[in-house]
C-alpha positions as CSV (number, residue, x, y, z in Angstrom):
1,M,-143.9,107.1,-93.1
2,L,-140.4,105.1,-93.9
3,T,-141.4,104.6,-97.5
4,R,-142.6,108.0,-98.0
5,S,-138.9,109.4,-96.2
6,F,-137.3,107.0,-98.5
7,N,-139.6,108.4,-101.7
8,K,-138.3,111.7,-100.6
9,Q,-135.0,111.1,-100.4
10,F,-135.0,109.5,-103.9
11,R,-136.2,112.5,-105.5
12,Y,-134.1,114.8,-104.2
13,V,-131.0,113.2,-103.0
14,I,-130.3,110.8,-105.9
15,P,-130.1,113.6,-108.3
16,V,-127.8,115.3,-106.6
17,L,-125.5,112.3,-105.4
18,L,-125.7,111.1,-109.5
19,I,-123.8,114.6,-110.2
20,V,-121.4,114.2,-107.3
21,Y,-120.4,111.0,-108.1
22,L,-120.2,112.1,-112.1
23,I,-117.6,114.8,-111.2
24,T,-115.7,112.2,-108.8
25,F,-115.8,110.0,-112.0
26,L,-115.0,112.5,-114.5
27,S,-112.1,113.5,-111.9
28,L,-110.6,109.8,-112.0
29,L,-111.0,109.4,-115.7
30,A,-109.0,112.3,-116.3
31,A,-106.4,111.3,-113.7
32,I,-106.4,107.4,-115.6
33,L,-105.7,109.9,-118.9
34,A,-103.0,111.7,-117.9
35,S,-101.5,108.6,-116.2
36,T,-101.4,106.8,-120.2
37,M,-100.7,110.3,-122.0
38,K,-97.7,111.3,-119.8
39,G,-96.5,107.8,-118.5
40,I,-97.3,109.2,-114.8
41,S,-98.0,106.2,-112.7
42,L,-101.8,106.0,-111.3
43,D,-100.5,105.6,-107.4
44,T,-98.3,109.0,-108.1
45,L,-101.8,110.7,-108.5
46,T,-104.1,108.9,-106.1
47,K,-101.8,107.6,-103.1
48,D,-101.3,110.2,-100.1
49,P,-97.6,111.9,-100.9
50,T,-96.1,110.9,-97.4
51,Q,-96.6,107.1,-98.7
52,I,-95.4,107.7,-102.3
53,T,-92.2,109.1,-100.8
54,N,-91.9,106.9,-97.5
55,S,-91.8,109.7,-95.8
56,P,-93.0,110.4,-91.7
57,F,-96.2,111.1,-90.9
58,Y,-95.8,114.6,-90.0
59,F,-94.2,115.1,-93.3
60,G,-95.8,118.8,-94.2
61,A,-98.0,118.6,-91.3
62,F,-98.8,122.6,-90.8
63,S,-98.9,122.7,-94.8
64,N,-101.7,120.0,-94.9
65,I,-103.4,122.0,-91.5
66,G,-103.1,125.3,-93.7
67,I,-105.1,123.2,-96.4
68,M,-107.6,122.0,-94.6
69,F,-108.4,125.8,-93.2
70,W,-108.6,126.9,-97.0
71,S,-110.8,123.9,-97.5
72,G,-112.8,124.9,-94.4
73,S,-113.2,128.5,-95.8
74,V,-114.6,127.4,-99.2
75,A,-116.9,124.5,-97.8
76,L,-118.6,127.9,-95.3
77,C,-118.6,130.1,-98.1
78,F,-120.5,127.7,-100.3
79,F,-122.6,126.6,-97.6
80,V,-123.8,129.8,-96.8
81,A,-124.4,131.0,-100.4
82,Y,-126.5,127.9,-101.0
83,R,-128.8,128.9,-97.9
84,L,-129.0,132.6,-98.8
85,S,-129.9,131.6,-102.7
86,F,-133.4,130.8,-100.8
87,V,-133.7,134.6,-99.5
88,R,-134.3,137.1,-102.0
89,S,-134.0,140.2,-99.7
90,M,-130.3,138.8,-99.4
91,S,-129.0,138.4,-102.7
92,F,-126.0,140.5,-102.8
93,Q,-125.1,138.8,-99.5
94,Y,-125.3,135.5,-101.5
95,L,-123.3,136.8,-104.1
96,F,-120.8,138.0,-101.9
97,M,-120.6,134.7,-100.1
98,L,-120.5,133.1,-103.6
99,L,-117.5,135.1,-104.9
100,S,-115.7,134.7,-101.4
101,G,-115.9,130.8,-101.8
102,L,-114.5,131.1,-105.4
103,V,-111.6,133.2,-103.9
104,S,-110.8,131.1,-101.2
105,L,-110.7,128.1,-103.5
106,M,-108.9,129.8,-106.0
107,L,-105.8,130.7,-103.0
108,G,-106.5,127.4,-101.9
109,I,-105.6,125.6,-105.0
110,D,-102.7,128.1,-105.2
111,D,-100.8,126.7,-102.1
112,L,-102.0,123.0,-102.4
113,F,-100.3,123.0,-106.2
114,Q,-97.9,125.6,-106.0
115,V,-99.6,127.3,-109.0
116,H,-97.9,130.6,-109.0
117,E,-94.5,129.3,-108.0
118,Y,-93.8,126.3,-109.7
119,V,-96.8,125.2,-112.0
120,S,-97.3,128.0,-113.9
121,P,-93.7,128.9,-114.9
122,H,-92.6,125.3,-115.3
123,Y,-95.5,124.0,-117.1
124,F,-97.2,126.7,-119.0
125,S,-94.0,129.1,-119.4
126,I,-96.1,131.8,-117.3
127,P,-94.1,134.0,-115.0
128,K,-95.1,133.6,-111.2
129,N,-95.2,137.4,-111.0
130,A,-97.8,137.4,-113.3
131,V,-100.0,134.8,-111.7
132,F,-99.3,136.6,-108.6
133,L,-100.3,139.9,-109.8
134,T,-103.9,138.3,-111.5
135,Y,-104.4,136.8,-108.3
136,A,-104.3,140.7,-106.7
137,N,-106.1,142.2,-109.2
138,I,-109.0,139.6,-108.2
139,I,-108.8,140.2,-104.9
140,L,-108.7,143.8,-105.1
141,I,-111.9,144.2,-107.6
142,Y,-113.4,141.4,-104.8
143,L,-112.4,144.0,-101.8
144,L,-113.4,147.0,-103.8
145,Y,-116.7,145.9,-105.3
146,F,-118.1,144.1,-101.3
147,R,-116.1,147.4,-99.4
148,K,-119.9,148.4,-97.8
149,L,-120.6,144.9,-97.3
150,I,-117.2,144.1,-95.4
151,L,-116.7,147.6,-93.6
152,N,-120.3,145.7,-91.9
153,T,-118.6,142.5,-90.7
154,D,-115.0,141.8,-88.5
155,Y,-113.6,143.4,-91.1
156,I,-110.6,143.6,-88.9
157,V,-110.0,139.9,-88.9
158,L,-109.8,140.1,-92.7
159,A,-107.0,142.6,-92.5
160,L,-105.2,140.5,-90.4
161,A,-105.7,137.7,-92.8
162,F,-103.9,140.0,-95.8
163,I,-101.3,141.5,-93.5
164,F,-100.1,138.2,-92.3
165,M,-99.5,136.7,-96.0
166,G,-98.1,139.8,-97.0
167,L,-95.6,139.5,-94.4
168,A,-95.2,136.0,-95.4
169,A,-94.7,137.4,-98.9
170,I,-92.4,139.9,-98.0
171,S,-90.1,137.2,-95.7
172,K,-89.7,135.6,-98.9
173,I,-88.4,137.9,-100.9
174,F,-86.2,139.6,-98.2
175,P,-85.5,136.6,-96.0
176,L,-83.6,136.8,-92.4
177,P,-80.4,136.3,-92.3
178,I,-81.2,133.5,-89.7
179,P,-80.8,129.5,-90.0
180,K,-84.3,127.9,-91.1
181,D,-86.1,131.5,-92.4
182,T,-88.7,129.7,-94.4
183,F,-90.2,128.9,-91.0
184,L,-91.3,132.1,-90.7
185,E,-92.6,132.5,-93.9
186,D,-94.7,129.3,-93.3
187,A,-95.8,130.4,-89.6
188,L,-97.1,134.1,-90.9
189,K,-99.0,132.1,-93.7
190,L,-100.3,129.9,-91.5
191,F,-101.4,133.0,-89.2
192,G,-103.1,134.5,-92.5
193,I,-104.8,131.6,-93.5
194,V,-106.6,130.9,-89.8
195,S,-107.2,134.4,-89.8
196,W,-109.1,134.1,-93.5
197,F,-111.1,131.2,-92.3
198,F,-111.9,132.9,-88.6
199,Y,-113.3,135.9,-90.5
200,Y,-115.6,133.4,-92.8
201,F,-116.5,131.9,-90.0
202,R,-117.6,134.8,-88.5
203,T,-119.3,136.3,-91.3
204,S,-120.9,133.3,-92.1
205,N,-122.7,133.0,-88.8
206,Q,-123.7,136.7,-89.1
207,M,-125.1,135.8,-92.6
208,I,-126.8,133.5,-91.3
209,S,-128.5,134.8,-88.5
210,A,-129.8,137.8,-90.5
211,S,-131.8,135.4,-92.9
212,E,-133.2,134.2,-90.0
213,H,-135.1,137.2,-89.2
């Protein structure tokens, strides 16, 4: 029994694990190449930011919490998409969860690396408004394409996510005349990210339940 279990693991788990290890290895190799070509210390790419900057452990705590919720949304969507890929009658739901995971990943990466605010204008000479508009168009197409499906879910929570993140963007453009007004922007954005996660958590549960009936 133990031998069969080991053989089953070796047959199904090892190939997937090799792919995961290959992706990890290529990521590390890219870091080494960047370090060699750009003269960037490897520690800068691999260490925790608080260690590099000698900052206290709570440095950027709520920003990190937001990234955790983005990551949770991505993991949920991709996992449910994987589960639904085996249910032929739910191919549209599978596509919805897959693309939801990709949209969450896009927004999470942008938040983590400040792509539209810093990376695109400073490293690629692409105006941040152009990147922001691209994101907006992608999300609009996503919402229009899946509108009927979304309306059958807890869409109020998704709407709240957009409202909070929209208010965060507005507070950045029109800062309030109060000390430390960036706190309001960050707080609103966190509410938006948490609402985004909660929506996909609820939707994932609904999709899994529907696939089992």
